[in-house]
DRENFILO-885156 format. One line per 8 residues: number of its first residue (from 1); their letters; for each residue x, y, z of C-alpha. Coordinates in nm, 3 decimals, always signed. Layout:
N
NUM = a = X/Y/Z; ...
***
This chain:
529
1 = mtnkpgea = +4.848/+6.544/-6.239; +4.707/+6.254/-6.443; +4.351/+6.144/-6.517; +4.233/+5.801/-6.441; +4.151/+5.583/-6.745; +3.775/+5.584/-6.663; +3.763/+5.962/-6.640; +3.945/+6.005/-6.972
9 = resselaq = +3.706/+5.769/-7.147; +3.404/+5.950/-7.000; +3.544/+6.288/-7.110; +3.600/+6.156/-7.462; +3.243/+6.024/-7.482; +3.103/+6.358/-7.363; +3.306/+6.541/-7.628; +3.177/+6.300/-7.893
17 = lhreaker = +2.817/+6.353/-7.779; +2.870/+6.730/-7.788; +3.004/+6.713/-8.146; +2.712/+6.497/-8.256; +2.464/+6.736/-8.096; +2.629/+7.030/-8.275; +2.617/+6.841/-8.605; +2.249/+6.758/-8.560
25 = ehfieqii = +2.175/+7.119/-8.470; +2.363/+7.240/-8.780; +2.183/+6.982/-8.994; +1.843/+7.095/-8.867; +1.932/+7.463/-8.920; +2.035/+7.392/-9.280; +1.709/+7.209/-9.350; +1.508/+7.497/-9.198
33 = eltpvvin = +1.689/+7.755/-9.410; +1.626/+7.553/-9.728; +1.251/+7.518/-9.674; +1.017/+7.790/-9.812; +0.851/+7.832/-9.472; +0.930/+8.030/-9.159; +0.994/+7.809/-8.855; +0.920/+7.965/-8.519
41 = vldlvtnr = +0.912/+7.859/-8.152; +0.665/+8.074/-7.955; +0.648/+8.098/-7.576; +0.280/+8.125/-7.484; +0.352/+8.264/-7.138; +0.570/+8.558/-7.247; +0.418/+8.583/-7.597; +0.774/+8.608/-7.732
49 = diytsrdv = +0.959/+8.411/-7.997; +1.225/+8.174/-7.864; +1.347/+8.098/-8.214; +1.265/+8.233/-8.564; +1.429/+8.127/-8.889; +1.600/+8.392/-9.094; +1.341/+8.386/-9.375; +1.090/+8.593/-9.173
57 = atligyth = +1.198/+8.915/-9.351; +1.096/+8.779/-9.691; +0.759/+8.681/-9.545; +0.645/+9.009/-9.384; +0.924/+9.255/-9.472; +1.039/+9.295/-9.108; +1.341/+9.135/-8.946; +1.310/+8.924/-8.632
65 = deveqmkd = +1.459/+9.206/-8.421; +1.209/+9.460/-8.561; +0.920/+9.229/-8.477; +1.051/+9.175/-8.123; +1.071/+9.552/-8.066; +0.703/+9.601/-8.151; +0.494/+9.678/-7.842; +0.201/+9.465/-7.961
73 = rvstlwhp = +0.295/+9.282/-8.276; -0.045/+9.117/-8.313; -0.239/+9.445/-8.325; +0.040/+9.600/-8.533; +0.068/+9.327/-8.796; -0.254/+9.126/-8.792; -0.566/+9.222/-8.986; -0.831/+9.359/-8.743
81 = ddvprrre = -1.084/+9.097/-8.856; -0.842/+8.815/-8.770; -0.735/+8.935/-8.422; -1.044/+8.795/-8.239; -0.985/+8.454/-8.394; -0.630/+8.449/-8.257; -0.768/+8.461/-7.904; -0.980/+8.157/-7.989
89 = hlarwqtl = -0.673/+7.987/-8.133; -0.474/+8.045/-7.811; -0.742/+7.871/-7.609; -0.740/+7.581/-7.854; -0.360/+7.549/-7.843; -0.374/+7.478/-7.469; -0.577/+7.165/-7.538; -0.350/+7.016/-7.805
97 = adgeifef = -0.206/+6.672/-7.743; +0.159/+6.599/-7.815; +0.203/+6.552/-8.190; -0.139/+6.701/-8.270; -0.125/+6.961/-8.550; -0.340/+7.275/-8.558; -0.374/+7.471/-8.885; -0.516/+7.820/-8.951
105 = qfrvrhrd = -0.490/+8.112/-9.195; -0.467/+8.484/-9.123; -0.365/+8.816/-9.280; -0.072/+9.040/-9.190; +0.031/+9.380/-9.320; +0.363/+9.361/-9.505; +0.617/+9.639/-9.465; +0.513/+9.763/-9.813
113 = grwrwlet = +0.157/+9.819/-9.681; -0.009/+9.532/-9.866; -0.202/+9.260/-9.689; -0.055/+8.909/-9.722; -0.230/+8.579/-9.649; -0.028/+8.340/-9.428; -0.095/+7.978/-9.340; +0.043/+7.840/-9.013
121 = rlmpfsrs = +0.069/+7.483/-8.886; +0.172/+7.435/-8.522; +0.207/+7.168/-8.256; +0.314/+7.160/-7.886; +0.688/+7.196/-7.833; +0.722/+7.194/-7.452; +0.500/+7.181/-7.142; +0.511/+7.320/-6.789
129 = eqgdvrqv = +0.550/+7.098/-6.482; +0.169/+7.101/-6.458; +0.142/+6.962/-6.815; +0.014/+7.281/-6.977; +0.145/+7.370/-7.322; +0.413/+7.633/-7.267; +0.576/+7.656/-7.609; +0.458/+7.572/-7.962
137 = vtatldvt = +0.659/+7.523/-8.281; +0.505/+7.676/-8.595; +0.566/+7.654/-8.970; +0.429/+7.953/-9.165; +0.394/+7.988/-9.543; +0.285/+8.281/-9.764; -0.032/+8.163/-9.946; -0.137/+8.502/-10.091
145 = arkqaeea = -0.101/+8.389/-10.452; -0.300/+8.075/-10.381; -0.578/+8.271/-10.206; -0.597/+8.519/-10.493; -0.617/+8.234/-10.743; -0.889/+8.067/-10.535; -1.084/+8.394/-10.514; -1.050/+8.454/-10.889
153 = lraseerf = -1.165/+8.099/-10.956; -1.459/+8.141/-10.716; -1.562/+8.467/-10.881; -1.530/+8.312/-11.227; -1.736/+8.011/-11.125; -1.996/+8.240/-10.967; -2.026/+8.445/-11.288; -2.052/+8.128/-11.495
161 = rryfdlgl = -2.316/+7.989/-11.261; -2.513/+8.315/-11.284; -2.515/+8.306/-11.665; -2.592/+7.934/-11.650; -2.895/+7.977/-11.425; -3.035/+8.293/-11.586; -3.154/+8.101/-11.891; -3.079/+8.378/-12.143
169 = igmaitsp = -2.949/+8.100/-12.369; -2.941/+7.722/-12.343; -2.626/+7.606/-12.160; -2.502/+7.259/-12.071; -2.195/+7.079/-11.940; -2.140/+6.744/-12.112; -1.897/+6.457/-12.066; -1.643/+6.299/-12.306
177 = dkgwievn = -1.886/+6.005/-12.346; -2.157/+6.245/-12.477; -2.360/+6.243/-12.154; -2.529/+6.546/-11.994; -2.351/+6.643/-11.668; -2.548/+6.961/-11.598; -2.816/+7.154/-11.790; -2.999/+7.480/-11.731
185 = deiceilg = -3.374/+7.539/-11.751; -3.352/+7.685/-12.102; -3.202/+7.361/-12.241; -3.484/+7.162/-12.081; -3.739/+7.402/-12.230; -3.586/+7.384/-12.578; -3.560/+7.003/-12.584; -3.886/+6.940/-12.397
193 = ydrsellg = -3.741/+6.706/-12.132; -3.734/+6.722/-11.752; -3.385/+6.769/-11.610; -3.384/+6.421/-11.453; -3.478/+6.262/-11.787; -3.215/+6.460/-11.977; -2.933/+6.371/-11.736; -2.999/+6.003/-11.801
201 = mtwaelth = -2.950/+6.037/-12.178; -2.676/+6.139/-12.425; -2.693/+6.427/-12.668; -2.640/+6.179/-12.953; -2.974/+6.014/-12.870; -3.158/+6.344/-12.922; -2.972/+6.463/-13.234; -3.150/+6.431/-13.569
209 = pddlpadv = -3.005/+6.126/-13.752; -2.915/+6.333/-14.060; -2.709/+6.579/-13.849; -2.544/+6.327/-13.614; -2.248/+6.226/-13.841; -2.129/+6.588/-13.881; -2.167/+6.657/-13.508; -1.978/+6.341/-13.411
217 = ahfervma = -1.702/+6.420/-13.664; -1.641/+6.760/-13.498; -1.663/+6.599/-13.153; -1.402/+6.333/-13.239; -1.162/+6.597/-13.375; -1.183/+6.777/-13.039; -1.128/+6.448/-12.855; -0.820/+6.385/-13.074
225 = geldgysm = -0.675/+6.726/-12.982; -0.712/+6.876/-13.330; -0.967/+7.135/-13.214; -1.069/+7.299/-12.886; -1.427/+7.362/-12.995; -1.669/+7.398/-13.284; -1.995/+7.564/-13.394; -2.266/+7.430/-13.621
233 = dkrwired = -2.636/+7.431/-13.701; -2.812/+7.108/-13.608; -3.157/+6.965/-13.552; -3.288/+6.794/-13.240; -3.585/+6.565/-13.184; -3.786/+6.687/-12.885; -3.956/+6.459/-12.634; -4.289/+6.521/-12.815
241 = gqvidtti = -4.136/+6.418/-13.150; -4.113/+6.772/-13.289; -3.797/+6.852/-13.490; -3.634/+7.184/-13.397; -3.342/+7.379/-13.547; -3.063/+7.518/-13.328; -2.722/+7.680/-13.345; -2.468/+7.527/-13.105
249 = svtclrre = -2.121/+7.636/-12.992; -1.911/+7.379/-12.805; -1.583/+7.433/-12.614; -1.379/+7.173/-12.425; -1.206/+7.214/-12.088; -0.881/+7.019/-12.067; -0.686/+6.889/-11.770; -0.316/+6.961/-11.720
257 = dstidcfv = -0.227/+6.645/-11.917; -0.439/+6.773/-12.212; -0.709/+6.511/-12.164; -1.064/+6.645/-12.175; -1.243/+6.700/-11.846; -1.576/+6.818/-11.988; -1.747/+7.025/-12.259; -1.940/+7.353/-12.225
265 = allqdita = -2.214/+7.389/-12.486; -2.427/+7.693/-12.580; -2.754/+7.622/-12.764; -2.993/+7.871/-12.928; -3.330/+7.775/-13.074; -3.354/+7.914/-13.430; -3.660/+7.716/-13.537; -3.874/+8.027/-13.589
273 = rkraeeal = -3.601/+8.189/-13.798; -3.563/+7.873/-14.007; -3.935/+7.852/-14.068; -3.938/+8.218/-14.175; -3.652/+8.151/-14.418; -3.839/+7.852/-14.561; -4.156/+8.058/-14.600; -3.958/+8.333/-14.771
281 = akshvele = -3.797/+8.082/-15.007; -4.139/+7.936/-15.088; -4.277/+8.281/-15.169; -3.980/+8.342/-15.397; -4.050/+8.016/-15.581; -4.417/+8.108/-15.623; -4.324/+8.453/-15.747; -4.075/+8.307/-15.994
289 = qrvvertk = -4.342/+8.065/-16.116; -4.577/+8.354/-16.184; -4.301/+8.527/-16.378; -4.247/+8.212/-16.586; -4.620/+8.186/-16.660; -4.633/+8.549/-16.772; -4.324/+8.496/-16.981; -4.488/+8.212/-17.171
297 = qlttvnee = -4.774/+8.446/-17.268; -4.526/+8.689/-17.426; -4.343/+8.438/-17.649; -4.562/+8.532/-17.949; -4.449/+8.896/-17.953; -4.098/+8.846/-18.107; -3.779/+8.648/-18.059; -3.588/+8.944/-17.924
305 = lrneiaer = -3.836/+8.984/-17.640; -3.817/+8.611/-17.560; -3.436/+8.631/-17.544; -3.461/+8.928/-17.310; -3.699/+8.743/-17.079; -3.464/+8.441/-17.075; -3.175/+8.671/-16.982; -3.384/+8.820/-16.704
313 = qraqeklr = -3.464/+8.472/-16.576; -3.094/+8.388/-16.562; -3.035/+8.705/-16.362; -3.316/+8.606/-16.127; -3.161/+8.261/-16.083; -2.828/+8.422/-15.991; -3.007/+8.635/-15.734; -3.184/+8.327/-15.597
321 = rseaylad = -2.851/+8.142/-15.562; -2.692/+8.446/-15.397; -2.976/+8.452/-15.146; -2.926/+8.080/-15.078; -2.556/+8.141/-15.011; -2.647/+8.428/-14.779; -2.895/+8.203/-14.595; -2.612/+7.957/-14.533
329 = aqriahvg = -2.399/+8.237/-14.388; -2.684/+8.337/-14.153; -2.658/+8.007/-13.973; -2.323/+8.100/-13.819; -2.427/+8.247/-13.481; -2.196/+8.463/-13.266; -2.307/+8.511/-12.903; -2.111/+8.700/-12.637
337 = nwawnias = -2.198/+8.769/-12.274; -2.142/+9.071/-12.049; -2.201/+9.198/-11.697; -2.230/+9.557/-11.566; -2.201/+9.631/-11.192; -2.431/+9.924/-11.113; -2.246/+10.038/-10.800; -1.884/+10.012/-10.917
345 = gqvlwsle = -1.944/+10.071/-11.286; -1.724/+9.772/-11.367; -1.807/+9.607/-11.700; -1.700/+9.254/-11.792; -1.702/+9.115/-12.146; -1.642/+8.764/-12.275; -1.389/+8.714/-12.557; -1.671/+8.665/-12.808
353 = tfrifgld = -1.814/+9.006/-12.713; -1.477/+9.167/-12.795; -1.478/+8.983/-13.130; -1.829/+9.105/-13.214; -1.722/+9.467/-13.147; -1.395/+9.412/-13.338; -1.179/+9.499/-13.035; -0.867/+9.364/-12.864
361 = pdsfnpta = -0.927/+9.257/-12.500; -0.571/+9.365/-12.409; -0.611/+9.724/-12.529; -0.980/+9.811/-12.477; -1.144/+9.877/-12.139; -1.519/+9.807/-12.174; -1.655/+10.083/-11.950; -2.013/+10.204/-11.992
369 = entrslih = -1.892/+10.526/-12.159; -1.651/+10.343/-12.391; -1.927/+10.100/-12.490; -2.162/+10.392/-12.565; -1.907/+10.536/-12.811; -1.919/+10.211/-13.014; -2.295/+10.235/-13.078; -2.402/+10.406/-13.401
377 = pedrafte = -2.480/+10.775/-13.329; -2.834/+10.735/-13.464; -2.902/+10.446/-13.221; -2.746/+10.585/-12.901; -3.048/+10.778/-12.776; -3.277/+10.479/-12.835; -3.048/+10.225/-12.663; -2.986/+10.460/-12.369
385 = qvfdnava = -3.363/+10.506/-12.325; -3.419/+10.127/-12.335; -3.145/+10.068/-12.080; -3.252/+10.357/-11.853; -3.607/+10.218/-11.849; -3.476/+9.871/-11.762; -3.269/+10.014/-11.473; -3.561/+10.220/-11.344
393 = ersnfeaf = -3.808/+9.933/-11.370; -3.556/+9.657/-11.284; -3.680/+9.463/-11.583; -3.544/+9.260/-11.871; -3.468/+9.444/-12.194; -3.404/+9.365/-12.558; -3.278/+9.607/-12.822; -3.156/+9.596/-13.182
401 = yrivrpdg = -2.886/+9.849/-13.266; -2.583/+9.912/-13.485; -2.217/+9.888/-13.388; -1.941/+10.099/-13.547; -1.618/+9.899/-13.534; -1.274/+10.067/-13.514; -1.219/+9.996/-13.886; -1.538/+10.189/-13.969
409 = sirhaqgi = -1.748/+9.885/-14.054; -2.104/+9.873/-13.918; -2.251/+9.560/-13.759; -2.607/+9.495/-13.644; -2.646/+9.357/-13.292; -2.922/+9.220/-13.070; -2.875/+9.294/-12.700; -3.060/+9.108/-12.424
417 = ghpvvnef = -3.022/+9.201/-12.056; -3.146/+9.079/-11.717; -3.137/+9.262/-11.381; -2.979/+9.097/-11.074; -3.107/+9.207/-10.732; -3.002/+9.116/-10.378; -3.221/+8.977/-10.102; -3.341/+9.332/-10.020
425 = gdliefvg = -3.454/+9.395/-10.377; -3.167/+9.635/-10.451; -3.041/+9.632/-10.811; -2.683/+9.499/-10.809; -2.595/+9.450/-11.171; -2.719/+9.370/-11.520; -2.602/+9.060/-11.706; -2.685/+8.961/-12.059
433 = ividvter = -2.579/+8.858/-12.407; -2.508/+9.031/-12.738; -2.573/+8.853/-13.069; -2.425/+8.959/-13.405; -2.730/+8.965/-13.638; -2.561/+9.152/-13.924; -2.604/+8.874/-14.176; -2.970/+8.831/-14.087
441 = kraemesq = -3.032/+9.207/-14.134; -2.855/+9.203/-14.470; -3.057/+8.903/-14.585; -3.383/+9.075/-14.491; -3.291/+9.392/-14.683; -3.174/+9.203/-14.993; -3.484/+8.985/-14.986; -3.706/+9.294/-14.985
449 = alkdalaa = -3.505/+9.446/-15.270; -3.548/+9.126/-15.470; -3.923/+9.127/-15.408; -3.944/+9.490/-15.525; -3.738/+9.416/-15.839; -3.944/+9.109/-15.930; -4.267/+9.298/-15.874; -4.148/+9.580/-16.101
457 = elaamtrl = -4.045/+9.335/-16.371; -4.374/+9.149/-16.345; -4.562/+9.478/-16.388; -4.355/+9.565/-16.697; -4.409/+9.220/-16.847; -4.780/+9.246/-16.779; -4.786/+9.574/-16.967; -4.607/+9.414/-17.264
465 = hdfsirll = -4.856/+9.126/-17.261; -5.145/+9.370/-17.262; -4.981/+9.562/-17.548; -4.945/+9.241/-17.750; -5.317/+9.159/-17.707; -5.416/+9.510/-17.807; -5.170/+9.497/-18.099; -5.336/+9.186/-18.240
473 = astelkpl = -5.683/+9.340/-18.208; -5.607/+9.696/-18.329; -5.598/+9.848/-18.680; -5.409/+10.156/-18.556; -5.061/+10.009/-18.501; -4.842/+10.314/-18.450; -4.984/+10.435/-18.113; -4.966/+10.082/-17.976
481 = leevlnai = -4.615/+10.027/-18.114; -4.505/+10.349/-17.944; -4.638/+10.215/-17.612; -4.459/+9.881/-17.676; -4.134/+10.067/-17.754; -4.162/+10.276/-17.436; -4.224/+9.962/-17.228; -3.926/+9.780/-17.381
489 = ialqnadf = -3.698/+10.084/-17.324; -3.812/+10.098/-16.960; -3.760/+9.722/-16.915; -3.411/+9.743/-17.071; -3.331/+10.062/-16.878; -3.219/+10.209/-17.216; -3.195/+10.572/-17.329; -3.332/+10.528/-17.686
497 = gniqlynr = -3.470/+10.271/-17.932; -3.684/+10.209/-18.244; -3.908/+9.949/-18.410; -3.836/+9.875/-18.784; -4.033/+9.684/-19.051; -3.884/+9.506/-19.352; -4.001/+9.645/-19.692; -4.010/+9.359/-19.939
505 = dngaleiv = -4.037/+9.594/-20.239; -3.706/+9.775/-20.186; -3.531/+9.533/-19.945; -3.488/+9.798/-19.676; -3.571/+9.821/-19.303; -3.793/+10.118/-19.234; -3.833/+10.283/-18.893; -4.195/+10.275/-18.783
513 = vqrgfqka = -4.155/+10.437/-18.440; -3.851/+10.566/-18.253; -3.754/+10.753/-17.937; -3.443/+10.940/-17.836; -3.252/+10.975/-18.172; -3.287/+11.019/-18.553; -3.135/+10.773/-18.796; -3.172/+10.703/-19.168
521 = pcnsgnac = -3.363/+10.389/-19.279; -3.159/+10.079/-19.343; -3.107/+9.942/-19.695; -2.861/+9.716/-19.870; -2.591/+9.981/-19.859; -2.671/+10.124/-19.518; -2.594/+9.905/-19.212; -2.830/+9.923/-18.914
529 = s = -2.737/+9.876/-18.550
***
């Protein structure tokens, strides 16, 4: 039996069409398997999958067959909070036009028990004879990592915003062209400008002219990629013309291509501290001047005493220079921030806080108990009482205490805290800052020691001056010379000494008064020391 030519040609064309359809189907399947999403065709009438790509197991941990065998896969897999929204989605799907895409996110429980965030995009695939959407095609992607990153970023931004708005320290966000992008109330208070005025200016316009070159030099090094931030002391000119002293710390935020997006600046007003340092320096100068004046009155006593006074003055100058160097070191401010959640007990520290305590962020967990162990034993009861009162009264607190670092070194710290309450007035957490004030404490103690030493020396010199006046007016020299010798020994911090007179008749030095030893008179054959 033979086929007619027309039938053979038609059969060949059908075979060709079948092969092409198979090839297209294979091509589509290969593309689906290569994409990082799960493709699915869902029948809305039967609520069953018509087609699911093989990657579904990597998405939720269950195979397609295991999912199909579930009695109610939505209640089994979906998060309870997301199930009601699915009913709303089903109603919305029925109204989709051909080619219209609907997108939503939901959570499912993975086989390992963890919740995973999925994102699905779907569109109509087929309709009933009445035109209702019968089947939809979906593309689903695991977005858990992205959601976690978004949540971490949101929490980080929320913490930053909280510190920014609290006003514990001046904070600002500035642009690469030196403009103010955002400022908190404390910055406005320090600089004396309204926020609207400040945002229309640059920080260079407000910087003291003598400090601007150094600030710009640091800024340009950051812009060039040599640094990521810098700290310095600088002066500002307030809106009322007043010059104020501050310590600033600046850090840049870079984009993925390393260009600078913005700067974050911390600013602390240290004008009062500066003025106190200047007043202290002035008092030192006045005290030194008084010492010089007293010294001039003693130059008639003897050359040895004048040499001693000159040596003492050189020692005082060394102390003054040492204090100046220490004052320079005080200007380097270290400020860290922290947060303590009352309910969970979770404590968060910034990197600078770890540095102040001398700890490694990767190996130390800053719990409340661990933090307590770092405070000097003599200061723990006091700091606990201050903090307990602040918790009970929901009030700000400030405390000065000592820190014992892991290497045994002791640092002085200033802690400032602020309570955070919810809309019902419940205490949620405390946030605050810690400032390393070790250098300031050391400077204060050394300054007091210097004052005490200078006062003691001035008293001794005054005694010597009084002795010299009495010596010139007295006919009884020995009692006065004994007092002079005792004063000189005390001033020199010596154990013994004597006063000798030269005898012109025999060419010998004769001891007039002595204390602490016996020694033969000096003559031409007997050396004296």
